PDB file with SEQRES, HELIX, SHEET and CRYST1 records, atoms N, CA, C and O in Angstrom:
SEQRES   1 A   91  MET SER SER GLN ARG LYS GLN LYS ALA PHE VAL LEU LEU          
SEQRES   2 A   91  LYS VAL GLU PRO GLY HIS GLU ARG ASP VAL MET ASN ASN          
SEQRES   3 A   91  LEU MET GLU LEU ASP GLU VAL ARG GLU VAL HIS ILE ILE          
SEQRES   4 A   91  PRO GLY GLU TRP ASP ILE ILE ALA VAL VAL GLU ALA GLU          
SEQRES   5 A   91  LYS GLY ILE VAL VAL SER SER ASP GLU ARG VAL TYR ASP          
SEQRES   6 A   91  ILE VAL LEU ASP LYS ILE GLU LYS THR LYS HIS VAL GLN          
SEQRES   7 A   91  ASP THR ASN THR MET VAL SER HIS PHE SER LYS SER LYS          
HELIX    1 AA1 SER A    3  ARG A    5  5                                   3    
HELIX    2 AA2 GLU A   20  MET A   28  1                                   9    
HELIX    3 AA3 SER A   59  ILE A   66  1                                   8    
HELIX    4 AA4 VAL A   67  ILE A   71  3                                   5    
SHEET    1 AA1 4 VAL A  33  ILE A  38  0                                        
SHEET    2 AA1 4 ILE A  45  GLU A  52 -1                                        
SHEET    3 AA1 4 LYS A   6  VAL A  15 -1                                        
SHEET    4 AA1 4 VAL A  77  VAL A  84 -1                                        
CRYST1    1.000    1.000    1.000  90.00  90.00  90.00 P 1           1          
ATOM      1  N   MET A   1      68.825  70.182 130.275  1.00  0.00           N  
ATOM      2  CA  MET A   1      67.532  69.693 129.850  1.00  0.00           C  
ATOM      3  C   MET A   1      67.533  69.644 128.326  1.00  0.00           C  
ATOM      4  O   MET A   1      67.763  70.670 127.687  1.00  0.00           O  
ATOM      5  N   SER A   2      67.287  68.502 127.737  1.00  0.00           N  
ATOM      6  CA  SER A   2      67.251  68.405 126.282  1.00  0.00           C  
ATOM      7  C   SER A   2      65.970  69.022 125.759  1.00  0.00           C  
ATOM      8  O   SER A   2      64.950  69.030 126.448  1.00  0.00           O  
ATOM      9  N   SER A   3      66.022  69.548 124.523  1.00  0.00           N  
ATOM     10  CA  SER A   3      64.847  70.223 123.974  1.00  0.00           C  
ATOM     11  C   SER A   3      63.681  69.267 123.769  1.00  0.00           C  
ATOM     12  O   SER A   3      62.530  69.704 123.753  1.00  0.00           O  
ATOM     13  N   GLN A   4      63.952  67.957 123.612  1.00  0.00           N  
ATOM     14  CA  GLN A   4      62.873  66.992 123.415  1.00  0.00           C  
ATOM     15  C   GLN A   4      62.113  66.726 124.711  1.00  0.00           C  
ATOM     16  O   GLN A   4      60.975  66.259 124.669  1.00  0.00           O  
ATOM     17  N   ARG A   5      62.713  67.012 125.843  1.00  0.00           N  
ATOM     18  CA  ARG A   5      62.074  66.751 127.126  1.00  0.00           C  
ATOM     19  C   ARG A   5      61.421  67.995 127.710  1.00  0.00           C  
ATOM     20  O   ARG A   5      60.846  67.931 128.796  1.00  0.00           O  
ATOM     21  N   LYS A   6      61.495  69.122 127.015  1.00  0.00           N  
ATOM     22  CA  LYS A   6      60.945  70.375 127.536  1.00  0.00           C  
ATOM     23  C   LYS A   6      59.589  70.700 126.913  1.00  0.00           C  
ATOM     24  O   LYS A   6      59.341  70.428 125.739  1.00  0.00           O  
ATOM     25  N   GLN A   7      58.743  71.274 127.710  1.00  0.00           N  
ATOM     26  CA  GLN A   7      57.453  71.779 127.255  1.00  0.00           C  
ATOM     27  C   GLN A   7      57.411  73.260 127.575  1.00  0.00           C  
ATOM     28  O   GLN A   7      57.616  73.654 128.723  1.00  0.00           O  
ATOM     29  N   LYS A   8      57.149  74.080 126.575  1.00  0.00           N  
ATOM     30  CA  LYS A   8      57.071  75.526 126.787  1.00  0.00           C  
ATOM     31  C   LYS A   8      55.607  75.941 126.876  1.00  0.00           C  
ATOM     32  O   LYS A   8      54.752  75.436 126.148  1.00  0.00           O  
ATOM     33  N   ALA A   9      55.344  76.868 127.781  1.00  0.00           N  
ATOM     34  CA  ALA A   9      53.995  77.411 127.926  1.00  0.00           C  
ATOM     35  C   ALA A   9      54.089  78.913 128.170  1.00  0.00           C  
ATOM     36  O   ALA A   9      55.081  79.424 128.691  1.00  0.00           O  
ATOM     37  N   PHE A  10      53.034  79.591 127.779  1.00  0.00           N  
ATOM     38  CA  PHE A  10      52.920  81.032 127.964  1.00  0.00           C  
ATOM     39  C   PHE A  10      51.761  81.267 128.917  1.00  0.00           C  
ATOM     40  O   PHE A  10      50.641  80.822 128.665  1.00  0.00           O  
ATOM     41  N   VAL A  11      52.030  81.964 130.008  1.00  0.00           N  
ATOM     42  CA  VAL A  11      51.009  82.176 131.029  1.00  0.00           C  
ATOM     43  C   VAL A  11      50.707  83.666 131.113  1.00  0.00           C  
ATOM     44  O   VAL A  11      51.574  84.472 131.449  1.00  0.00           O  
ATOM     45  N   LEU A  12      49.466  84.018 130.803  1.00  0.00           N  
ATOM     46  CA  LEU A  12      48.992  85.396 130.949  1.00  0.00           C  
ATOM     47  C   LEU A  12      48.476  85.564 132.367  1.00  0.00           C  
ATOM     48  O   LEU A  12      47.793  84.686 132.895  1.00  0.00           O  
ATOM     49  N   LEU A  13      48.805  86.699 132.983  1.00  0.00           N  
ATOM     50  CA  LEU A  13      48.392  86.936 134.359  1.00  0.00           C  
ATOM     51  C   LEU A  13      47.720  88.290 134.504  1.00  0.00           C  
ATOM     52  O   LEU A  13      48.147  89.281 133.912  1.00  0.00           O  
ATOM     53  N   LYS A  14      46.653  88.312 135.306  1.00  0.00           N  
ATOM     54  CA  LYS A  14      46.055  89.573 135.768  1.00  0.00           C  
ATOM     55  C   LYS A  14      46.498  89.723 137.210  1.00  0.00           C  
ATOM     56  O   LYS A  14      46.405  88.785 138.001  1.00  0.00           O  
ATOM     57  N   VAL A  15      46.985  90.923 137.548  1.00  0.00           N  
ATOM     58  CA  VAL A  15      47.471  91.156 138.906  1.00  0.00           C  
ATOM     59  C   VAL A  15      46.796  92.397 139.494  1.00  0.00           C  
ATOM     60  O   VAL A  15      46.243  93.228 138.774  1.00  0.00           O  
ATOM     61  N   GLU A  16      46.859  92.494 140.805  1.00  0.00           N  
ATOM     62  CA  GLU A  16      46.304  93.667 141.470  1.00  0.00           C  
ATOM     63  C   GLU A  16      47.048  94.905 140.969  1.00  0.00           C  
ATOM     64  O   GLU A  16      48.275  94.895 140.876  1.00  0.00           O  
ATOM     65  N   PRO A  17      46.315  95.964 140.648  1.00  0.00           N  
ATOM     66  CA  PRO A  17      46.954  97.181 140.129  1.00  0.00           C  
ATOM     67  C   PRO A  17      48.071  97.674 141.045  1.00  0.00           C  
ATOM     68  O   PRO A  17      47.936  97.698 142.268  1.00  0.00           O  
ATOM     69  N   GLY A  18      49.172  98.063 140.416  1.00  0.00           N  
ATOM     70  CA  GLY A  18      50.304  98.589 141.151  1.00  0.00           C  
ATOM     71  C   GLY A  18      51.288  97.537 141.639  1.00  0.00           C  
ATOM     72  O   GLY A  18      52.316  97.880 142.223  1.00  0.00           O  
ATOM     73  N   HIS A  19      50.992  96.261 141.409  1.00  0.00           N  
ATOM     74  CA  HIS A  19      51.856  95.185 141.903  1.00  0.00           C  
ATOM     75  C   HIS A  19      52.519  94.391 140.773  1.00  0.00           C  
ATOM     76  O   HIS A  19      53.025  93.291 140.997  1.00  0.00           O  
ATOM     77  N   GLU A  20      52.514  94.944 139.576  1.00  0.00           N  
ATOM     78  CA  GLU A  20      53.092  94.237 138.430  1.00  0.00           C  
ATOM     79  C   GLU A  20      54.570  93.896 138.652  1.00  0.00           C  
ATOM     80  O   GLU A  20      54.989  92.768 138.394  1.00  0.00           O  
ATOM     81  N   ARG A  21      55.348  94.849 139.120  1.00  0.00           N  
ATOM     82  CA  ARG A  21      56.792  94.591 139.320  1.00  0.00           C  
ATOM     83  C   ARG A  21      57.035  93.596 140.455  1.00  0.00           C  
ATOM     84  O   ARG A  21      57.955  92.781 140.384  1.00  0.00           O  
ATOM     85  N   ASP A  22      56.211  93.664 141.497  1.00  0.00           N  
ATOM     86  CA  ASP A  22      56.343  92.696 142.598  1.00  0.00           C  
ATOM     87  C   ASP A  22      56.121  91.272 142.086  1.00  0.00           C  
ATOM     88  O   ASP A  22      56.893  90.362 142.384  1.00  0.00           O  
ATOM     89  N   VAL A  23      55.052  91.102 141.314  1.00  0.00           N  
ATOM     90  CA  VAL A  23      54.738  89.782 140.768  1.00  0.00           C  
ATOM     91  C   VAL A  23      55.843  89.340 139.811  1.00  0.00           C  
ATOM     92  O   VAL A  23      56.271  88.186 139.836  1.00  0.00           O  
ATOM     93  N   MET A  24      56.299  90.262 138.970  1.00  0.00           N  
ATOM     94  CA  MET A  24      57.374  89.950 138.036  1.00  0.00           C  
ATOM     95  C   MET A  24      58.604  89.419 138.782  1.00  0.00           C  
ATOM     96  O   MET A  24      59.171  88.396 138.399  1.00  0.00           O  
ATOM     97  N   ASN A  25      59.009  90.107 139.834  1.00  0.00           N  
ATOM     98  CA  ASN A  25      60.173  89.693 140.609  1.00  0.00           C  
ATOM     99  C   ASN A  25      59.963  88.336 141.284  1.00  0.00           C  
ATOM    100  O   ASN A  25      60.877  87.513 141.324  1.00  0.00           O  
ATOM    101  N   ASN A  26      58.755  88.103 141.816  1.00  0.00           N  
ATOM    102  CA  ASN A  26      58.460  86.821 142.461  1.00  0.00           C  
ATOM    103  C   ASN A  26      58.463  85.671 141.449  1.00  0.00           C  
ATOM    104  O   ASN A  26      58.950  84.581 141.746  1.00  0.00           O  
ATOM    105  N   LEU A  27      57.922  85.917 140.267  1.00  0.00           N  
ATOM    106  CA  LEU A  27      57.904  84.867 139.246  1.00  0.00           C  
ATOM    107  C   LEU A  27      59.314  84.503 138.794  1.00  0.00           C  
ATOM    108  O   LEU A  27      59.602  83.334 138.535  1.00  0.00           O  
ATOM    109  N   MET A  28      60.190  85.494 138.698  1.00  0.00           N  
ATOM    110  CA  MET A  28      61.561  85.221 138.256  1.00  0.00           C  
ATOM    111  C   MET A  28      62.334  84.364 139.260  1.00  0.00           C  
ATOM    112  O   MET A  28      63.385  83.819 138.923  1.00  0.00           O  
ATOM    113  N   GLU A  29      61.832  84.242 140.468  1.00  0.00           N  
ATOM    114  CA  GLU A  29      62.469  83.374 141.464  1.00  0.00           C  
ATOM    115  C   GLU A  29      62.110  81.902 141.259  1.00  0.00           C  
ATOM    116  O   GLU A  29      62.756  81.026 141.834  1.00  0.00           O  
ATOM    117  N   LEU A  30      61.094  81.622 140.450  1.00  0.00           N  
ATOM    118  CA  LEU A  30      60.704  80.239 140.183  1.00  0.00           C  
ATOM    119  C   LEU A  30      61.626  79.625 139.128  1.00  0.00           C  
ATOM    120  O   LEU A  30      61.863  80.230 138.082  1.00  0.00           O  
ATOM    121  N   ASP A  31      62.136  78.446 139.397  1.00  0.00           N  
ATOM    122  CA  ASP A  31      63.082  77.789 138.483  1.00  0.00           C  
ATOM    123  C   ASP A  31      62.515  77.593 137.080  1.00  0.00           C  
ATOM    124  O   ASP A  31      63.247  77.704 136.096  1.00  0.00           O  
ATOM    125  N   GLU A  32      61.235  77.306 136.981  1.00  0.00           N  
ATOM    126  CA  GLU A  32      60.630  76.972 135.690  1.00  0.00           C  
ATOM    127  C   GLU A  32      60.293  78.197 134.841  1.00  0.00           C  
ATOM    128  O   GLU A  32      60.022  78.063 133.648  1.00  0.00           O  
ATOM    129  N   VAL A  33      60.307  79.366 135.429  1.00  0.00           N  
ATOM    130  CA  VAL A  33      59.981  80.589 134.694  1.00  0.00           C  
ATOM    131  C   VAL A  33      61.241  81.101 134.014  1.00  0.00           C  
ATOM    132  O   VAL A  33      62.245  81.388 134.667  1.00  0.00           O  
ATOM    133  N   ARG A  34      61.172  81.212 132.679  1.00  0.00           N  
ATOM    134  CA  ARG A  34      62.334  81.645 131.889  1.00  0.00           C  
ATOM    135  C   ARG A  34      62.310  83.133 131.579  1.00  0.00           C  
ATOM    136  O   ARG A  34      63.359  83.774 131.532  1.00  0.00           O  
ATOM    137  N   GLU A  35      61.108  83.692 131.364  1.00  0.00           N  
ATOM    138  CA  GLU A  35      60.960  85.110 131.018  1.00  0.00           C  
ATOM    139  C   GLU A  35      59.680  85.637 131.648  1.00  0.00           C  
ATOM    140  O   GLU A  35      58.717  84.895 131.843  1.00  0.00           O  
ATOM    141  N   VAL A  36      59.681  86.931 131.965  1.00  0.00           N  
ATOM    142  CA  VAL A  36      58.473  87.601 132.437  1.00  0.00           C  
ATOM    143  C   VAL A  36      58.437  88.981 131.798  1.00  0.00           C  
ATOM    144  O   VAL A  36      59.437  89.699 131.798  1.00  0.00           O  
ATOM    145  N   HIS A  37      57.271  89.353 131.247  1.00  0.00           N  
ATOM    146  CA  HIS A  37      57.109  90.640 130.574  1.00  0.00           C  
ATOM    147  C   HIS A  37      55.846  91.318 131.079  1.00  0.00           C  
ATOM    148  O   HIS A  37      54.796  90.682 131.177  1.00  0.00           O  
ATOM    149  N   ILE A  38      55.939  92.608 131.402  1.00  0.00           N  
ATOM    150  CA  ILE A  38      54.751  93.410 131.687  1.00  0.00           C  
ATOM    151  C   ILE A  38      54.221  93.883 130.346  1.00  0.00           C  
ATOM    152  O   ILE A  38      54.965  94.432 129.533  1.00  0.00           O  
ATOM    153  N   ILE A  39      52.924  93.666 130.114  1.00  0.00           N  
ATOM    154  CA  ILE A  39      52.334  93.962 128.808  1.00  0.00           C  
ATOM    155  C   ILE A  39      51.094  94.844 128.973  1.00  0.00           C  
ATOM    156  O   ILE A  39      50.415  94.774 129.998  1.00  0.00           O  
ATOM    157  N   PRO A  40      50.795  95.675 127.969  1.00  0.00           N  
ATOM    158  CA  PRO A  40      49.586  96.488 128.029  1.00  0.00           C  
ATOM    159  C   PRO A  40      48.374  95.670 127.572  1.00  0.00           C  
ATOM    160  O   PRO A  40      48.516  94.684 126.849  1.00  0.00           O  
ATOM    161  N   GLY A  41      47.215  96.082 127.994  1.00  0.00           N  
ATOM    162  CA  GLY A  41      46.001  95.437 127.505  1.00  0.00           C  
ATOM    163  C   GLY A  41      45.236  94.714 128.595  1.00  0.00           C  
ATOM    164  O   GLY A  41      45.354  95.038 129.776  1.00  0.00           O  
ATOM    165  N   GLU A  42      44.445  93.725 128.182  1.00  0.00           N  
ATOM    166  CA  GLU A  42      43.563  92.982 129.090  1.00  0.00           C  
ATOM    167  C   GLU A  42      44.340  92.252 130.177  1.00  0.00           C  
ATOM    168  O   GLU A  42      43.888  92.183 131.319  1.00  0.00           O  
ATOM    169  N   TRP A  43      45.498  91.709 129.837  1.00  0.00           N  
ATOM    170  CA  TRP A  43      46.355  91.001 130.775  1.00  0.00           C  
ATOM    171  C   TRP A  43      47.517  91.900 131.156  1.00  0.00           C  
ATOM    172  O   TRP A  43      47.895  92.786 130.389  1.00  0.00           O  
ATOM    173  N   ASP A  44      48.083  91.681 132.328  1.00  0.00           N  
ATOM    174  CA  ASP A  44      49.142  92.555 132.839  1.00  0.00           C  
ATOM    175  C   ASP A  44      50.548  92.006 132.603  1.00  0.00           C  
ATOM    176  O   ASP A  44      51.491  92.767 132.385  1.00  0.00           O  
ATOM    177  N   ILE A  45      50.678  90.696 132.649  1.00  0.00           N  
ATOM    178  CA  ILE A  45      51.991  90.048 132.569  1.00  0.00           C  
ATOM    179  C   ILE A  45      51.877  88.799 131.707  1.00  0.00           C  
ATOM    180  O   ILE A  45      50.853  88.116 131.711  1.00  0.00           O  
ATOM    181  N   ILE A  46      52.945  88.510 130.969  1.00  0.00           N  
ATOM    182  CA  ILE A  46      53.070  87.217 130.310  1.00  0.00           C  
ATOM    183  C   ILE A  46      54.366  86.588 130.814  1.00  0.00           C  
ATOM    184  O   ILE A  46      55.419  87.225 130.831  1.00  0.00           O  
ATOM    185  N   ALA A  47      54.264  85.327 131.221  1.00  0.00           N  
ATOM    186  CA  ALA A  47      55.424  84.581 131.695  1.00  0.00           C  
ATOM    187  C   ALA A  47      55.653  83.394 130.769  1.00  0.00           C  
ATOM    188  O   ALA A  47      54.707  82.733 130.342  1.00  0.00           O  
ATOM    189  N   VAL A  48      56.909  83.135 130.467  1.00  0.00           N  
ATOM    190  CA  VAL A  48      57.282  81.971 129.667  1.00  0.00           C  
ATOM    191  C   VAL A  48      57.797  80.917 130.639  1.00  0.00           C  
ATOM    192  O   VAL A  48      58.741  81.152 131.394  1.00  0.00           O  
ATOM    193  N   VAL A  49      57.156  79.749 130.604  1.00  0.00           N  
ATOM    194  CA  VAL A  49      57.471  78.654 131.519  1.00  0.00           C  
ATOM    195  C   VAL A  49      57.993  77.474 130.711  1.00  0.00           C  
ATOM    196  O   VAL A  49      57.485  77.184 129.628  1.00  0.00           O  
ATOM    197  N   GLU A  50      59.001  76.799 131.232  1.00  0.00           N  
ATOM    198  CA  GLU A  50      59.479  75.553 130.630  1.00  0.00           C  
ATOM    199  C   GLU A  50      59.421  74.461 131.677  1.00  0.00           C  
ATOM    200  O   GLU A  50      59.922  74.614 132.792  1.00  0.00           O  
ATOM    201  N   ALA A  51      58.798  73.354 131.296  1.00  0.00           N  
ATOM    202  CA  ALA A  51      58.683  72.215 132.205  1.00  0.00           C  
ATOM    203  C   ALA A  51      59.311  71.003 131.550  1.00  0.00           C  
ATOM    204  O   ALA A  51      59.253  70.828 130.333  1.00  0.00           O  
ATOM    205  N   GLU A  52      59.911  70.175 132.380  1.00  0.00           N  
ATOM    206  CA  GLU A  52      60.545  68.963 131.874  1.00  0.00           C  
ATOM    207  C   GLU A  52      59.612  67.780 132.059  1.00  0.00           C  
ATOM    208  O   GLU A  52      58.947  67.653 133.087  1.00  0.00           O  
ATOM    209  N   LYS A  53      59.570  66.911 131.047  1.00  0.00           N  
ATOM    210  CA  LYS A  53      58.784  65.686 131.143  1.00  0.00           C  
ATOM    211  C   LYS A  53      59.370  64.796 132.217  1.00  0.00           C  
ATOM    212  O   LYS A  53      60.589  64.714 132.369  1.00  0.00           O  
ATOM    213  N   GLY A  54      58.517  64.137 132.953  1.00  0.00           N  
ATOM    214  CA  GLY A  54      58.962  63.176 133.950  1.00  0.00           C  
ATOM    215  C   GLY A  54      58.754  61.770 133.447  1.00  0.00           C  
ATOM    216  O   GLY A  54      58.246  61.561 132.346  1.00  0.00           O  
ATOM    217  N   ILE A  55      59.142  60.821 134.241  1.00  0.00           N  
ATOM    218  CA  ILE A  55      58.959  59.412 133.866  1.00  0.00           C  
ATOM    219  C   ILE A  55      57.477  59.061 133.881  1.00  0.00           C  
ATOM    220  O   ILE A  55      56.992  58.350 133.001  1.00  0.00           O  
ATOM    221  N   VAL A  56      56.769  59.554 134.872  1.00  0.00           N  
ATOM    222  CA  VAL A  56      55.345  59.246 135.012  1.00  0.00           C  
ATOM    223  C   VAL A  56      54.464  60.420 134.607  1.00  0.00           C  
ATOM    224  O   VAL A  56      53.401  60.220 134.021  1.00  0.00           O  
ATOM    225  N   VAL A  57      54.892  61.638 134.911  1.00  0.00           N  
ATOM    226  CA  VAL A  57      54.090  62.838 134.674  1.00  0.00           C  
ATOM    227  C   VAL A  57      54.474  63.458 133.333  1.00  0.00           C  
ATOM    228  O   VAL A  57      55.654  63.685 133.063  1.00  0.00           O  
ATOM    229  N   SER A  58      53.474  63.731 132.496  1.00  0.00           N  
ATOM    230  CA  SER A  58      53.741  64.365 131.202  1.00  0.00           C  
ATOM    231  C   SER A  58      54.137  65.824 131.414  1.00  0.00           C  
ATOM    232  O   SER A  58      53.891  66.401 132.473  1.00  0.00           O  
ATOM    233  N   SER A  59      54.752  66.406 130.393  1.00  0.00           N  
ATOM    234  CA  SER A  59      55.154  67.811 130.506  1.00  0.00           C  
ATOM    235  C   SER A  59      53.935  68.730 130.590  1.00  0.00           C  
ATOM    236  O   SER A  59      53.988  69.758 131.265  1.00  0.00           O  
ATOM    237  N   ASP A  60      52.836  68.375 129.914  1.00  0.00           N  
ATOM    238  CA  ASP A  60      51.610  69.184 130.027  1.00  0.00           C  
ATOM    239  C   ASP A  60      51.118  69.210 131.476  1.00  0.00           C  
ATOM    240  O   ASP A  60      50.763  70.266 132.000  1.00  0.00           O  
ATOM    241  N   GLU A  61      51.102  68.042 132.114  1.00  0.00           N  
ATOM    242  CA  GLU A  61      50.686  67.977 133.514  1.00  0.00           C  
ATOM    243  C   GLU A  61      51.629  68.778 134.391  1.00  0.00           C  
ATOM    244  O   GLU A  61      51.195  69.439 135.334  1.00  0.00           O  
ATOM    245  N   ARG A  62      52.901  68.723 134.090  1.00  0.00           N  
ATOM    246  CA  ARG A  62      53.911  69.465 134.856  1.00  0.00           C  
ATOM    247  C   ARG A  62      53.673  70.972 134.732  1.00  0.00           C  
ATOM    248  O   ARG A  62      53.785  71.700 135.719  1.00  0.00           O  
ATOM    249  N   VAL A  63      53.347  71.441 133.524  1.00  0.00           N  
ATOM    250  CA  VAL A  63      53.039  72.860 133.321  1.00  0.00           C  
ATOM    251  C   VAL A  63      51.849  73.259 134.185  1.00  0.00           C  
ATOM    252  O   VAL A  63      51.890  74.284 134.864  1.00  0.00           O  
ATOM    253  N   TYR A  64      50.802  72.463 134.164  1.00  0.00           N  
ATOM    254  CA  TYR A  64      49.614  72.812 134.941  1.00  0.00           C  
ATOM    255  C   TYR A  64      49.915  72.796 136.438  1.00  0.00           C  
ATOM    256  O   TYR A  64      49.384  73.621 137.182  1.00  0.00           O  
ATOM    257  N   ASP A  65      50.765  71.862 136.890  1.00  0.00           N  
ATOM    258  CA  ASP A  65      51.174  71.848 138.296  1.00  0.00           C  
ATOM    259  C   ASP A  65      51.900  73.145 138.662  1.00  0.00           C  
ATOM    260  O   ASP A  65      51.660  73.719 139.724  1.00  0.00           O  
ATOM    261  N   ILE A  66      52.785  73.597 137.780  1.00  0.00           N  
ATOM    262  CA  ILE A  66      53.529  74.840 138.032  1.00  0.00           C  
ATOM    263  C   ILE A  66      52.570  76.016 138.134  1.00  0.00           C  
ATOM    264  O   ILE A  66      52.691  76.851 139.030  1.00  0.00           O  
ATOM    265  N   VAL A  67      51.612  76.077 137.206  1.00  0.00           N  
ATOM    266  CA  VAL A  67      50.653  77.192 137.206  1.00  0.00           C  
ATOM    267  C   VAL A  67      49.770  77.132 138.452  1.00  0.00           C  
ATOM    268  O   VAL A  67      49.600  78.137 139.143  1.00  0.00           O  
ATOM    269  N   LEU A  68      49.215  75.971 138.737  1.00  0.00           N  
ATOM    270  CA  LEU A  68      48.292  75.859 139.865  1.00  0.00           C  
ATOM    271  C   LEU A  68      48.987  75.964 141.223  1.00  0.00           C  
ATOM    272  O   LEU A  68      48.481  76.627 142.129  1.00  0.00           O  
ATOM    273  N   ASP A  69      50.136  75.317 141.366  1.00  0.00           N  
ATOM    274  CA  ASP A  69      50.793  75.250 142.670  1.00  0.00           C  
ATOM    275  C   ASP A  69      51.733  76.408 142.961  1.00  0.00           C  
ATOM    276  O   ASP A  69      52.007  76.702 144.125  1.00  0.00           O  
ATOM    277  N   LYS A  70      52.229  77.067 141.927  1.00  0.00           N  
ATOM    278  CA  LYS A  70      53.203  78.134 142.152  1.00  0.00           C  
ATOM    279  C   LYS A  70      52.730  79.493 141.655  1.00  0.00           C  
ATOM    280  O   LYS A  70      52.680  80.450 142.428  1.00  0.00           O  
ATOM    281  N   ILE A  71      52.384  79.590 140.383  1.00  0.00           N  
ATOM    282  CA  ILE A  71      52.071  80.899 139.804  1.00  0.00           C  
ATOM    283  C   ILE A  71      50.767  81.463 140.359  1.00  0.00           C  
ATOM    284  O   ILE A  71      50.718  82.627 140.757  1.00  0.00           O  
ATOM    285  N   GLU A  72      49.705  80.647 140.390  1.00  0.00           N  
ATOM    286  CA  GLU A  72      48.421  81.161 140.887  1.00  0.00           C  
ATOM    287  C   GLU A  72      48.462  81.494 142.372  1.00  0.00           C  
ATOM    288  O   GLU A  72      47.642  82.278 142.851  1.00  0.00           O  
ATOM    289  N   LYS A  73      49.389  80.920 143.094  1.00  0.00           N  
ATOM    290  CA  LYS A  73      49.509  81.191 144.529  1.00  0.00           C  
ATOM    291  C   LYS A  73      50.437  82.364 144.827  1.00  0.00           C  
ATOM    292  O   LYS A  73      50.636  82.725 145.987  1.00  0.00           O  
ATOM    293  N   THR A  74      51.003  82.956 143.782  1.00  0.00           N  
ATOM    294  CA  THR A  74      51.863  84.123 143.957  1.00  0.00           C  
ATOM    295  C   THR A  74      51.014  85.302 144.427  1.00  0.00           C  
ATOM    296  O   THR A  74      49.942  85.567 143.881  1.00  0.00           O  
ATOM    297  N   LYS A  75      51.505  85.999 145.440  1.00  0.00           N  
ATOM    298  CA  LYS A  75      50.776  87.128 145.999  1.00  0.00           C  
ATOM    299  C   LYS A  75      50.466  88.155 144.916  1.00  0.00           C  
ATOM    300  O   LYS A  75      51.324  88.468 144.090  1.00  0.00           O  
ATOM    301  N   HIS A  76      49.256  88.674 144.917  1.00  0.00           N  
ATOM    302  CA  HIS A  76      48.733  89.708 144.021  1.00  0.00           C  
ATOM    303  C   HIS A  76      48.278  89.167 142.660  1.00  0.00           C  
ATOM    304  O   HIS A  76      47.796  89.950 141.841  1.00  0.00           O  
ATOM    305  N   VAL A  77      48.410  87.864 142.385  1.00  0.00           N  
ATOM    306  CA  VAL A  77      47.908  87.300 141.130  1.00  0.00           C  
ATOM    307  C   VAL A  77      46.414  87.064 141.282  1.00  0.00           C  
ATOM    308  O   VAL A  77      45.972  86.414 142.230  1.00  0.00           O  
ATOM    309  N   GLN A  78      45.634  87.600 140.341  1.00  0.00           N  
ATOM    310  CA  GLN A  78      44.177  87.472 140.400  1.00  0.00           C  
ATOM    311  C   GLN A  78      43.635  86.404 139.460  1.00  0.00           C  
ATOM    312  O   GLN A  78      42.639  85.754 139.776  1.00  0.00           O  
ATOM    313  N   ASP A  79      44.282  86.213 138.296  1.00  0.00           N  
ATOM    314  CA  ASP A  79      43.766  85.283 137.301  1.00  0.00           C  
ATOM    315  C   ASP A  79      44.910  84.885 136.367  1.00  0.00           C  
ATOM    316  O   ASP A  79      45.885  85.620 136.213  1.00  0.00           O  
ATOM    317  N   THR A  80      44.775  83.715 135.751  1.00  0.00           N  
ATOM    318  CA  THR A  80      45.770  83.273 134.764  1.00  0.00           C  
ATOM    319  C   THR A  80      45.072  82.651 133.563  1.00  0.00           C  
ATOM    320  O   THR A  80      43.923  82.217 133.648  1.00  0.00           O  
ATOM    321  N   ASN A  81      45.782  82.616 132.452  1.00  0.00           N  
ATOM    322  CA  ASN A  81      45.339  81.942 131.237  1.00  0.00           C  
ATOM    323  C   ASN A  81      46.592  81.301 130.643  1.00  0.00           C  
ATOM    324  O   ASN A  81      47.538  82.000 130.278  1.00  0.00           O  
ATOM    325  N   THR A  82      46.597  79.983 130.550  1.00  0.00           N  
ATOM    326  CA  THR A  82      47.795  79.251 130.125  1.00  0.00           C  
ATOM    327  C   THR A  82      47.630  78.721 128.709  1.00  0.00           C  
ATOM    328  O   THR A  82      46.616  78.110 128.370  1.00  0.00           O  
ATOM    329  N   MET A  83      48.646  78.966 127.891  1.00  0.00           N  
ATOM    330  CA  MET A  83      48.690  78.451 126.521  1.00  0.00           C  
ATOM    331  C   MET A  83      49.922  77.572 126.395  1.00  0.00           C  
ATOM    332  O   MET A  83      51.048  78.031 126.584  1.00  0.00           O  
ATOM    333  N   VAL A  84      49.697  76.299 126.073  1.00  0.00           N  
ATOM    334  CA  VAL A  84      50.795  75.341 125.958  1.00  0.00           C  
ATOM    335  C   VAL A  84      51.165  75.191 124.494  1.00  0.00           C  
ATOM    336  O   VAL A  84      50.308  74.958 123.641  1.00  0.00           O  
ATOM    337  N   SER A  85      52.436  75.325 124.220  1.00  0.00           N  
ATOM    338  CA  SER A  85      52.943  75.187 122.852  1.00  0.00           C  
ATOM    339  C   SER A  85      53.206  73.712 122.560  1.00  0.00           C  
ATOM    340  O   SER A  85      53.858  73.018 123.340  1.00  0.00           O  
ATOM    341  N   HIS A  86      52.691  73.247 121.427  1.00  0.00           N  
ATOM    342  CA  HIS A  86      52.938  71.860 121.046  1.00  0.00           C  
ATOM    343  C   HIS A  86      53.909  71.739 119.886  1.00  0.00           C  
ATOM    344  O   HIS A  86      54.370  70.641 119.570  1.00  0.00           O  
ATOM    345  N   PHE A  87      54.224  72.858 119.250  1.00  0.00           N  
ATOM    346  CA  PHE A  87      55.230  72.875 118.203  1.00  0.00           C  
ATOM    347  C   PHE A  87      55.754  74.292 118.109  1.00  0.00           C  
ATOM    348  O   PHE A  87      54.969  75.237 118.029  1.00  0.00           O  
ATOM    349  N   SER A  88      57.069  74.457 118.119  1.00  0.00           N  
ATOM    350  CA  SER A  88      57.652  75.796 118.028  1.00  0.00           C  
ATOM    351  C   SER A  88      58.936  75.771 117.234  1.00  0.00           C  
ATOM    352  O   SER A  88      59.578  74.736 117.051  1.00  0.00           O  
ATOM    353  N   LYS A  89      59.279  76.954 116.771  1.00  0.00           N  
ATOM    354  CA  LYS A  89      60.569  77.213 116.147  1.00  0.00           C  
ATOM    355  C   LYS A  89      61.028  78.567 116.646  1.00  0.00           C  
ATOM    356  O   LYS A  89      60.219  79.468 116.866  1.00  0.00           O  
ATOM    357  N   SER A  90      62.317  78.702 116.820  1.00  0.00           N  
ATOM    358  CA  SER A  90      62.863  80.000 117.205  1.00  0.00           C  
ATOM    359  C   SER A  90      64.263  80.127 116.648  1.00  0.00           C  
ATOM    360  O   SER A  90      64.903  79.134 116.301  1.00  0.00           O  
ATOM    361  N   LYS A  91      64.726  81.349 116.568  1.00  0.00           N  
ATOM    362  CA  LYS A  91      66.086  81.621 116.077  1.00  0.00           C  
ATOM    363  C   LYS A  91      66.977  81.888 117.251  1.00  0.00           C  
ATOM    364  O   LYS A  91      68.169  82.141 117.076  1.00  0.00           O  
TER     365      LYS A  91                                                      
END                                                                             
């Protein structure tokens, strides 16, 4: 996947107490999920998602499809908050 065709998003998740590791393991089985971290605070998990642009479907739409059709339907997930990156740099 070329970097120009990828869209990165960060998905915050609230999960049922005690099921953080279960959700983490289930998310890592999804092809589009690159990283999953258990975090302290208001949200329980942050997942890094990468979606590829399609011929007809934009990468933003693809990210939302992944969140709505896969991540939100993961057992024990109660809520999500998705942040789509439109410009990034990394080392």
